[in-house]
C-alpha positions as CSV (number, residue, x, y, z in Angstrom):
1,M,-53.6,-6.9,50.5
2,A,-54.7,-4.7,47.7
3,V,-53.7,-1.1,47.6
4,Y,-56.4,0.1,45.1
5,P,-60.2,-1.0,45.1
6,K,-60.9,-4.2,42.9
7,P,-63.9,-4.7,40.6
8,A,-67.0,-6.2,42.2
9,E,-65.8,-9.7,40.9
10,G,-62.9,-9.4,43.1
11,S,-60.1,-9.0,40.6
12,W,-59.5,-7.3,37.2
13,T,-59.0,-10.8,35.5
14,E,-62.4,-12.1,36.8
15,H,-63.9,-8.7,35.8
16,Y,-63.1,-9.9,32.2
17,P,-64.3,-13.7,32.5
18,H,-63.6,-14.4,28.8
19,V,-59.8,-14.0,29.4
20,G,-59.9,-16.9,32.1
21,T,-57.6,-17.4,35.2
22,G,-55.9,-20.7,34.3
23,V,-52.4,-21.2,33.5
24,V,-50.9,-19.9,30.2
25,S,-48.9,-21.6,27.4
26,Y,-45.9,-19.9,25.8
27,E,-45.9,-22.5,23.0
28,D,-47.0,-19.5,20.7
29,C,-43.5,-17.8,21.4
30,I,-41.5,-20.8,20.3
31,S,-43.2,-22.8,17.8
32,P,-42.1,-22.2,14.1
33,A,-45.2,-23.5,12.8
34,F,-47.3,-21.2,14.9
35,Y,-45.2,-18.4,13.9
36,E,-45.8,-19.0,10.2
37,I,-49.7,-19.1,10.7
38,E,-49.4,-16.0,13.0
39,R,-47.8,-14.0,10.1
40,E,-50.8,-15.0,8.0
41,A,-53.5,-14.6,10.6
42,V,-52.3,-11.5,12.5
43,F,-50.0,-9.5,10.7
44,K,-51.3,-9.6,7.3
45,R,-54.9,-8.9,8.5
46,A,-54.2,-6.5,11.3
47,W,-54.1,-2.8,11.5
48,L,-50.5,-1.8,11.7
49,N,-49.0,1.5,13.0
50,V,-46.2,2.7,10.7
51,G,-45.6,6.3,11.4
52,R,-47.2,9.6,12.2
53,V,-48.6,11.9,9.6
54,D,-46.3,14.6,10.3
55,E,-43.7,12.6,9.0
56,I,-45.1,13.5,5.7
57,A,-46.3,17.1,6.4
58,R,-45.7,18.5,3.0
59,N,-47.2,17.4,-0.4
60,G,-44.8,15.1,-2.3
61,S,-43.0,13.7,0.8
62,Y,-42.9,10.0,1.6
63,F,-41.2,7.3,3.6
64,T,-40.8,3.8,3.3
65,K,-41.3,0.9,5.9
66,E,-39.8,-2.7,5.9
67,I,-42.3,-5.1,7.3
68,E,-40.4,-8.5,7.5
69,V,-43.3,-10.3,9.1
70,A,-45.5,-9.8,6.2
71,K,-42.7,-10.1,3.7
72,T,-43.3,-6.7,2.2
73,S,-42.2,-3.2,2.1
74,I,-44.5,-0.4,1.8
75,I,-44.3,3.3,0.7
76,V,-46.3,5.9,2.6
77,A,-46.7,9.3,0.9
78,R,-48.8,12.6,0.7
79,D,-49.6,13.1,-3.0
80,M,-49.7,16.4,-4.6
81,R,-53.5,17.0,-3.5
82,G,-52.5,16.5,0.1
83,Q,-54.0,13.0,0.4
84,V,-51.9,10.2,2.5
85,R,-51.7,7.0,0.5
86,A,-49.8,3.7,1.0
87,F,-48.4,1.3,-1.5
88,H,-46.4,-1.9,-1.9
89,N,-43.1,-0.8,-2.7
90,I,-42.8,-2.9,-5.9
91,C,-42.5,-1.9,-9.7
92,R,-45.4,-3.3,-11.6
93,H,-42.8,-4.2,-14.5
94,R,-40.5,-6.8,-13.3
95,G,-40.9,-6.8,-9.4
96,N,-38.0,-4.6,-8.4
97,K,-38.1,-2.6,-5.3
98,L,-39.2,0.6,-6.3
99,V,-38.0,3.1,-3.7
100,W,-34.7,2.8,-1.9
101,N,-31.4,4.7,-1.7
102,D,-27.9,3.0,-1.0
103,F,-29.3,-0.3,0.5
104,P,-32.3,-1.9,-0.7
105,R,-33.3,-3.2,2.7
106,K,-32.9,0.0,4.5
107,E,-35.9,2.5,5.0
108,T,-35.7,6.0,3.5
109,R,-37.5,9.0,3.1
110,G,-37.6,12.2,1.1
111,S,-39.8,14.3,-1.2
112,C,-40.4,14.0,-5.0
113,R,-43.1,14.3,-7.6
114,A,-42.6,10.7,-8.8
115,F,-41.3,7.5,-7.9
116,A,-38.8,6.0,-10.6
117,C,-37.7,2.6,-10.7
118,K,-33.9,2.2,-10.8
119,Y,-33.9,-0.8,-13.0
120,H,-35.7,0.2,-16.3
121,G,-37.0,3.8,-15.5
122,W,-40.9,3.1,-15.1
123,R,-42.4,6.0,-13.1
124,Y,-45.5,6.4,-10.9
125,G,-47.2,9.5,-9.6
126,L,-47.7,9.7,-5.9
127,D,-51.2,8.7,-6.5
128,G,-49.8,5.4,-7.5
129,A,-50.6,5.8,-11.3
130,C,-48.1,4.6,-13.9
131,I,-47.1,7.5,-15.9
132,F,-44.2,6.7,-17.9
133,V,-43.0,3.3,-19.5
134,Q,-39.6,3.4,-21.1
135,Q,-39.7,2.7,-24.8
136,E,-43.4,1.9,-24.4
137,S,-44.0,1.1,-28.0
138,E,-41.9,-2.3,-27.5
139,F,-44.8,-3.6,-25.2
140,F,-47.7,-5.6,-26.6
141,D,-51.2,-4.0,-25.7
142,L,-49.9,-2.4,-22.6
143,D,-52.3,0.1,-21.1
144,K,-50.4,2.1,-18.3
145,A,-53.6,2.5,-16.4
146,D,-53.5,-1.2,-15.6
147,Y,-50.5,-1.1,-13.9
148,G,-50.5,1.4,-11.0
149,L,-48.7,0.7,-7.8
150,V,-50.6,-2.0,-5.6
151,P,-52.4,0.1,-2.9
152,V,-52.4,-0.6,0.9
153,H,-55.4,0.3,3.0
154,C,-54.3,3.4,4.8
155,Q,-56.1,5.4,7.7
156,S,-55.3,7.4,10.6
157,L,-55.2,5.8,14.3
158,H,-58.8,6.8,15.5
159,D,-60.6,5.8,12.4
160,F,-61.7,2.3,13.4
161,L,-59.9,1.2,16.7
162,G,-63.1,1.4,19.2
163,P,-63.9,3.8,22.0
164,M,-60.8,3.3,24.0
165,I,-58.8,5.0,21.4
166,T,-61.1,7.3,19.8
167,A,-61.7,8.8,23.4
168,L,-58.2,10.3,22.8
169,D,-59.5,12.5,20.0
170,G,-58.2,16.0,21.0
171,Y,-55.1,15.0,22.7
172,P,-52.4,17.3,21.3
173,F,-50.2,14.6,19.8
174,E,-49.6,17.2,16.9
175,R,-47.7,19.5,19.3
176,M,-45.1,16.7,20.3
177,T,-42.7,17.1,17.3
178,E,-39.5,16.6,19.1
179,R,-38.7,13.1,18.9
180,Y,-36.1,10.7,19.7
181,E,-35.9,7.2,18.0
182,F,-34.2,3.9,19.0
183,R,-34.4,0.5,17.6
184,A,-32.8,-2.7,18.4
185,D,-33.0,-6.3,17.2
186,I,-33.7,-8.5,20.1
187,G,-33.2,-12.2,20.4
188,C,-36.9,-13.1,21.5
189,N,-40.3,-13.6,20.3
190,W,-42.1,-10.1,19.9
191,K,-44.6,-11.4,22.6
192,V,-42.1,-12.0,25.2
193,F,-40.8,-8.2,25.0
194,A,-44.4,-6.9,24.7
195,D,-45.3,-8.9,27.9
196,A,-42.7,-6.9,29.7
197,F,-44.4,-3.6,29.2
198,Q,-47.9,-5.1,29.8
199,E,-47.3,-5.3,33.6
200,Y,-45.4,-3.6,36.2
201,Y,-45.3,-6.2,38.8
202,H,-41.7,-7.0,37.7
203,V,-40.7,-3.1,38.2
204,P,-39.5,-3.0,41.7
205,M,-37.2,-6.3,41.1
206,L,-36.0,-5.9,37.7
207,H,-35.6,-2.0,38.0
208,P,-34.4,-1.2,41.4
209,Q,-32.5,1.7,40.2
210,Q,-35.6,3.7,39.7
211,A,-35.2,4.2,43.5
212,T,-32.0,5.7,44.9
213,P,-29.9,3.3,47.1
214,A,-31.0,4.9,50.1
215,T,-34.6,4.0,49.5
216,R,-34.5,0.9,47.3
217,E,-35.1,-1.8,50.2
218,R,-38.1,0.2,51.2
219,T,-39.4,0.4,47.6
220,Q,-38.9,-3.2,46.8
221,S,-40.7,-4.4,49.9
222,L,-43.7,-2.3,48.7
223,G,-44.0,-4.0,45.5
224,F,-46.2,-2.4,42.9
225,E,-49.8,-2.4,41.9
226,A,-51.7,-0.5,39.0
227,P,-55.1,0.9,39.9
228,Y,-56.9,0.3,36.6
229,Y,-57.1,-1.9,33.6
230,Q,-59.4,-1.9,30.7
231,I,-60.2,-4.4,27.8
232,D,-61.7,-3.2,24.4
233,G,-61.9,-5.9,21.8
234,P,-58.3,-7.1,21.0
235,H,-56.9,-3.8,22.6
236,R,-56.2,-3.2,26.1
237,M,-54.7,-0.5,28.7
238,V,-53.4,0.0,32.1
239,S,-53.0,3.2,34.2
240,T,-50.6,4.0,37.1
241,S,-50.8,6.3,39.9
242,G,-48.5,8.3,41.8
243,P,-47.2,11.9,42.5
244,P,-44.9,13.6,39.9
245,R,-41.4,12.7,40.6
246,R,-40.3,16.4,41.2
247,V,-42.3,16.3,44.4
248,W,-41.0,13.1,45.7
249,P,-38.4,13.5,48.9
250,A,-35.0,14.6,48.1
251,D,-33.6,11.2,49.1
252,Y,-35.7,9.5,46.5
253,Q,-34.1,11.9,43.8
254,Y,-30.8,11.0,42.0
255,P,-28.4,14.1,41.5
256,I,-28.9,14.1,37.7
257,E,-32.5,14.5,38.1
258,I,-32.2,17.3,40.4
259,A,-29.8,19.1,38.2
260,T,-31.6,18.5,34.9
261,R,-35.1,18.6,36.4
262,S,-35.9,15.4,34.6
263,G,-35.8,11.7,34.9
264,L,-37.3,8.5,34.0
265,F,-40.9,9.8,34.1
266,G,-40.0,12.6,31.8
267,P,-39.1,16.4,32.3
268,W,-40.5,18.3,35.3
269,N,-41.3,21.5,33.8
270,E,-44.5,20.3,32.1
271,P,-45.7,22.1,29.0
272,D,-49.2,23.7,29.0
273,L,-51.4,21.2,27.1
274,G,-54.6,22.5,28.7
275,E,-56.6,21.8,31.7
276,R,-58.3,18.8,30.5
277,L,-56.8,16.1,28.2
278,P,-59.3,13.7,26.5
279,G,-59.3,10.0,27.1
280,V,-55.8,9.7,28.9
281,N,-57.5,8.5,32.2
282,P,-60.5,6.6,31.4
283,G,-60.4,5.0,34.9
284,K,-60.6,8.4,36.7
285,V,-57.5,7.4,38.8
286,D,-56.6,9.7,41.7
287,K,-53.0,11.1,41.3
288,W,-53.2,9.5,37.6
289,A,-49.5,9.3,36.5
290,M,-49.3,7.4,32.8
291,S,-51.7,5.4,30.8
292,N,-50.4,2.5,28.4
293,F,-52.7,2.1,25.6
294,Q,-51.8,-1.4,23.8
295,I,-53.2,-1.6,20.5
296,F,-53.4,-5.1,18.7
297,P,-51.1,-6.5,17.8
298,N,-47.9,-4.7,18.3
299,L,-48.2,-1.0,19.2
300,E,-48.0,0.5,22.6
301,I,-48.8,4.3,23.2
302,L,-47.6,5.5,26.9
303,I,-49.1,9.0,27.8
304,W,-47.4,10.7,30.9
305,E,-49.2,13.2,33.0
306,T,-46.0,15.2,32.8
307,G,-46.8,16.3,29.2
308,W,-45.2,13.8,26.7
309,Y,-45.6,10.2,25.2
310,L,-43.9,7.4,23.9
311,I,-44.6,4.7,21.7
312,Y,-43.3,1.0,21.5
313,R,-43.6,-1.1,18.2
314,F,-42.6,-4.8,18.2
315,W,-41.7,-6.2,14.6
316,P,-41.2,-10.0,14.3
317,T,-38.6,-11.2,12.2
318,S,-38.4,-14.9,13.0
319,P,-40.0,-17.2,15.5
320,N,-37.4,-16.1,18.2
321,T,-36.2,-12.6,17.1
322,H,-37.9,-9.5,16.6
323,R,-37.1,-5.5,16.0
324,F,-38.1,-3.2,18.7
325,E,-38.8,0.3,18.0
326,G,-39.2,3.0,20.8
327,T,-39.8,6.8,20.1
328,L,-40.3,9.5,22.6
329,F,-42.2,12.7,21.8
330,F,-42.0,16.1,23.4
331,V,-43.2,19.7,22.7
332,P,-40.2,21.3,21.2
333,S,-37.6,22.6,23.5
334,E,-37.3,26.4,23.9
335,T,-34.1,26.7,25.9
336,A,-31.0,24.8,26.4
337,S,-32.2,23.4,29.9
338,D,-35.3,22.1,28.2
339,R,-33.2,20.2,25.7
340,A,-31.0,18.8,28.5
341,A,-34.2,17.6,30.5
342,R,-35.5,15.7,27.4
343,E,-32.2,14.1,26.8
344,C,-32.1,13.0,30.6
345,A,-35.5,11.5,30.1
346,V,-34.5,9.9,27.0
347,V,-31.0,8.4,28.4
348,M,-33.2,7.0,31.3
349,F,-35.7,5.5,29.0
350,K,-33.2,3.6,27.0
351,E,-31.3,2.3,30.1
352,F,-34.7,0.9,31.4
353,A,-35.6,-0.5,28.1
354,L,-32.2,-2.3,27.8
355,Q,-32.8,-3.8,31.3
356,D,-35.9,-5.2,30.3
357,A,-34.2,-6.4,27.0
358,G,-31.2,-7.8,28.8
359,T,-33.6,-10.7,30.5
360,L,-35.4,-11.7,27.2
361,V,-32.7,-13.5,25.2
362,G,-32.3,-15.8,28.3
363,T,-36.2,-16.0,28.6
364,Q,-36.4,-17.2,25.0
365,Q,-33.8,-20.0,25.6
366,A,-35.4,-21.1,28.7
367,L,-38.8,-21.3,26.9
368,E,-37.3,-23.2,24.0
369,S,-36.0,-25.9,26.2
370,R,-39.7,-26.8,27.0
371,A,-38.7,-28.0,30.4
372,V,-41.9,-26.2,31.5
373,R,-44.9,-26.7,29.1
374,D,-48.3,-24.9,29.0
375,D,-48.2,-24.3,32.8
376,F,-47.2,-20.7,33.6
377,P,-49.4,-19.2,36.3
378,L,-50.2,-15.3,35.9
379,C,-51.6,-13.0,38.7
380,D,-54.1,-10.4,38.4
381,Q,-51.5,-7.8,37.5
382,E,-50.7,-9.7,34.4
383,L,-54.2,-9.5,33.0
384,L,-52.9,-7.9,29.9
385,V,-50.4,-10.4,29.1
386,R,-53.0,-13.1,29.5
387,H,-55.3,-11.3,27.0
388,L,-52.5,-10.6,24.5
389,H,-51.8,-14.4,24.1
390,K,-55.5,-15.1,24.0
391,C,-56.0,-12.7,21.4
392,V,-53.1,-13.8,19.0
393,G,-54.4,-17.5,19.7
394,D,-58.1,-16.5,18.8
395,W,-57.0,-14.7,15.6
396,V,-54.9,-17.7,14.5
397,E,-57.9,-20.2,15.3
398,D,-60.1,-17.8,13.4
399,Y,-57.7,-17.9,10.4
400,R,-57.3,-21.8,10.6
401,R,-61.2,-22.2,10.3
402,S,-61.5,-19.7,7.4
403,P,-58.2,-18.6,5.9
404,A,-59.7,-15.8,3.8
405,K,-57.5,-14.5,1.1
406,V,-55.3,-11.3,2.4
């Protein structure tokens, strides 16, 4: 029996009839041919999140991002007039990678007034213009104005993502500058891992440690149910409900949580972010705990009632591998106990993410056996899993019909 009210249609999945209720194929996670089309149809055409503007807060600052699925590297920079720009990380002379330090495949960041190629010394302003050519007179009819860096379309998150995301305008992301970053190379298709964070049906079974040993059996028998789902074009979100962990009964809390006043759901001493935070609880869920905004194709933003947020990014590297990035953001610590609380939350996040990741190599191997094909039933709580695979498939089919030049 459902814990929370369902839409009038009887289920969240039927509330979005275009998603369907039939079995789901995972061929899109194991087919090398599909992966090659997906790269062109999705990752070379969709908006991709690569960072936060405060990473280049000062004029002249920059960072690079390797995007293997698109076979490219980009530079994101704030020019000397304060405008944020992005370029392909390639010198226009002979195609050498322009910005790198000790290892060409490693990302880097820094500040400068111009980018200089390590090979022949061509230089480019932070606006992308070619400003210097070594021994320019040796070239034939060369006009530097024709050889600026190749620009990449660059906008902030809310500029074109639709009402579900633009409703977050005014949320104080900019106050959360204390950050903790993790990345790992995972032996499964990117969608297999993304699926793990699109539903919480698995939580009582895969993550029993969220409950103390004394309460684990009770927690598992109850299962889990999310109270609200929303789909907006190719984007989707889910909200959860429940009281903050700090008010749970003592037998539900671990000693480390009590000692640090922190845990899996974040620090217990919440920062003052204001009484009303826009957009975080679109379903007006009672006892709202967290909302996970999943931005097509590979970004998730999880905003917690306790005053912090984290992001996941899934970067494909092959049909059966990807790079996972997880970053947690907090209002800066003011005391040693604040810092201990944040680090406790970070360690618990890492542990639970590893529990998810630990199952996925086996999942990939099992899928690749093709012992079961096109016959995976999904429940109502797996609506967003169903939606992601449908959206990827739709983008691929659209590309097959009209493969516009990227």
